[in-house]
C-alpha positions in Angstrom: -21.1 -3.0 -25.7 -19.9 -3.3 -22.1 -21.7 -1.4 -19.4 -19.8 1.1 -17.3 -20.2 -1.2 -14.3 -18.8 -4.2 -16.1 -15.7 -2.3 -17.4 -15.1 -0.9 -13.9 -15.3 -4.4 -12.3 -13.0 -5.8 -14.9 -10.4 -3.1 -14.2 -10.7 -3.7 -10.4 -10.2 -7.4 -10.9 -7.1 -6.7 -13.1 -5.6 -4.4 -10.5 -6.9 -5.9 -7.2 -3.3 -6.4 -6.1 -3.0 -2.6 -5.6 -5.9 -2.6 -3.2 -4.6 -5.6 -1.3 -1.1 -4.1 -0.9 -2.3 -0.7 0.2 -4.8 -2.2 2.7 -2.1 -4.4 4.1 0.4 -1.6 4.4 -2.0 0.8 6.2 -4.0 -1.6 8.4 -2.8 -4.3 10.7 -5.8 -6.5 11.3 -7.6 -8.5 8.6 -10.9 -6.8 9.5 -9.4 -3.3 9.1 -7.7 -4.3 5.9 -11.1 -5.6 4.5 -12.8 -2.3 5.6 -10.2 -0.2 3.9 -10.3 -2.3 0.8 -14.1 -1.8 0.6 -13.7 1.9 1.2 -11.1 2.1 -1.6 -13.4 0.3 -4.0 -16.2 2.7 -3.0 -14.1 5.7 -3.6 -12.9 4.4 -6.9 -16.4 3.9 -8.1 -17.5 7.3 -6.9 -14.5 8.8 -8.8 -14.7 6.6 -11.8 -16.6 9.2 -13.9 -13.7 11.6 -13.3 -11.1 9.2 -14.7 -10.2 10.9 -18.0 -7.8 8.2 -19.2 -5.0 10.7 -19.5 -2.9 8.1 -17.5 -3.1 4.4 -17.0 -6.0 3.1 -14.9 -3.5 1.7 -12.5 -1.8 5.0 -12.0 -5.1 6.7 -11.3 -6.1 3.8 -9.0 -2.9 4.2 -7.0 -3.6 7.8 -6.3 -7.2 7.3 -5.3 -6.3 4.2 -3.2 -3.5 6.0 -1.4 -5.5 9.1 -0.7 -8.4 7.0 0.5 -6.0 5.1 2.8 -4.7 8.3 4.2 -8.1 9.8 4.8 -9.5 6.5 6.2 -6.6 6.2 8.6 -6.9 9.8 9.7 -10.7 10.0 9.8 -11.0 7.3 12.4 -7.9 8.3 14.2 -6.8 4.7 13.7 -3.5 3.5 15.0 -2.6 0.1 13.7 -2.1 -2.4 16.5 1.4 -3.5 16.1 3.1 -6.2 18.2 6.5 -7.6 18.2 5.1 -11.1 17.6 5.1 -12.4 14.1 2.3 -14.9 13.3 3.2 -18.5 13.7 3.8 -19.8 10.2 5.4 -23.2 9.8 8.7 -22.6 8.0 9.0 -26.1 6.5 7.7 -25.1 3.1 9.0 -22.5 0.6 5.7 -20.8 0.3 5.5 -20.5 4.1 8.9 -18.9 4.2 7.7 -16.3 1.7 4.7 -15.7 3.9 6.9 -15.3 6.9 9.0 -12.7 5.1 5.9 -10.8 4.0 4.6 -10.9 7.6 7.8 -9.3 8.8 7.8 -6.8 6.0 4.2 -5.7 6.6 4.6 -5.6 10.3 7.6 -3.3 9.9 5.7 -1.2 7.3 2.9 -0.6 9.9 5.4 1.3 12.0 6.3 3.8 9.2 4.7 7.2 8.9 2.0 7.6 6.3 4.2 9.3 3.7 6.9 6.7 4.2 4.4 4.0 3.5 3.3 5.7 0.3 7.0 6.1 -0.8 7.7 2.4 -0.1 4.6 1.4 -2.0 5.4 3.4 -5.1 9.0 2.1 -4.9 7.8 -1.5 -4.8 5.6 -0.7 -7.8 8.8 0.4 -9.7 7.9 4.0 -10.0 10.7 6.4 -10.8 11.7 9.1 -8.3 10.1 11.7 -10.7 6.8 9.7 -10.8 6.8 9.3 -7.0 7.4 13.0 -6.6 4.6 13.9 -9.0 2.1 11.5 -7.3 3.0 12.8 -3.8 3.3 16.4 -4.7 7.0 16.7 -3.8 10.2 17.3 -5.9 12.1 14.4 -7.5 15.1 15.1 -5.3 12.9 15.2 -2.2 11.3 11.9 -3.2 14.7 10.3 -3.6 15.9 11.5 -0.2 12.7 10.6 1.6 12.6 7.2 -0.1 16.2 6.4 0.9 15.4 7.4 4.5 12.2 5.3 4.5 14.1 2.2 3.2 16.7 2.6 5.8 14.1 2.9 8.5 12.2 -0.1 7.2 15.4 -2.2 7.2 16.1 -1.2 10.8 12.5 -2.1 11.9 12.8 -5.5 10.2 16.1 -6.1 12.0 14.5 -5.1 15.3 11.9 -7.8 14.8 14.7 -10.3 14.7 14.6 -11.0 11.0 18.1 -10.5 9.6 19.2 -9.6 6.2 
C-alpha cells in the first residue's frame, strides 16, 4: 500500500506542468517563479486531506495553484518586473524558436491583470467556457466575454513587443 506522501508526490510529478505554467505566468524572474512553485506545492500538501476526489486531481490542483498564485502575488504586493527586452536566444534552431515564442508569450502575459492570466491559463488547458466560469466564480457568458478580451489584449501586447503574427 502506498503512503499518502508517496501518492501525493506521484500526482505532483504527473501534473508538474501546471505548477510550472502558473509560476511562469504570474512571476517574471526565475527566483520568484521558484518561490511561487514551492508555495503552490506547500499549499497543495496542506490542502491534500481536503481533496475529496469529486473531480480530477488536476482540476483541484488548478484551483489551489491559481488561488495560491493570486494570494502570493497580492500578499507581497509583488509587481512582476517587465521589460521590453526579450532574452537573447539564438534563433538558428527550431527549439530555440519555440523558446523565443514562449518568451514573448510569457512576457506579454506578465502584463495582464490577474483574472486575465487565469482566463488565459484555463483556455490553454482546453477548459470550456462553462468550466472556466465555474472555476472562477463567474457566469459562462462572462467567462466567454472576458476571455475574448484577454486574448485580444494578449495579442496586442505581443505585437507591441515586436513579435508579429
